[in-house]
Steps between C-alpha positions, in 0.01 A plus 500: 500500500713732705446342843520135598145356488334813384210416271419688181201741534263274300580202722473693824159629388388149400607344828368776721163536319449123475572439868302808614190419293506140609551588868241778505228292328581220746454735790173640348368147450604398852312797644192437291471122498664384820440795727155579351568868450283625211495142354299596198762744377830381649441123513356432158626281222647790299739591776604136524548479117717816507703354788555173308603679181732732696653186664591371152675833419663501846638155438637610158657800675660274756644288218635810330712600802618165626799450275665842557346670804538198719858440391582867556338495845705204599818674390415823668401341836227764542125437580550125518240455771226681312602367162503133605186551708322637189626209291382241759163672554442534127573130455246418775250737339532330163458152654209602720336691207525178292350305790212745512424442136595135459512358852247284682193661647566376853812718539367816333407693814842439659680594178302819470614609850856399438506669160358822656756512784790428270376762253476768769854416625632512145338836432653649820848364414473615134423854612807498735730337239445771245443834669353766274759774443371855444687680221617847562 
């Protein structure tokens, strides 16, 4: 790696695609299931299954960058706020996702709302943390 904290191409692709697919399918399911917009298409079980599978890959992607990217970010002092915000929000998303699957029924509706809000916040911060650069 030539720059501090710069990920190899494969890893950058893995992280970006994992987080984007997970976030986009989460937004699609939120629109379809919670907001009742074209529920048959957007809020069906297949979208939720893709979201869950993408969440597994996003978690793997997070694990692949933690040892080096986080350390490099700490050393550089850049993008601390967005980096630690993402790490905190992803931790909360993993916990709330586990509660949605394994948690008690009485807290499900609250956890769905919390998971959705945290997911939207994460997606916005993720897009700001890694701006897409156009090549000349």
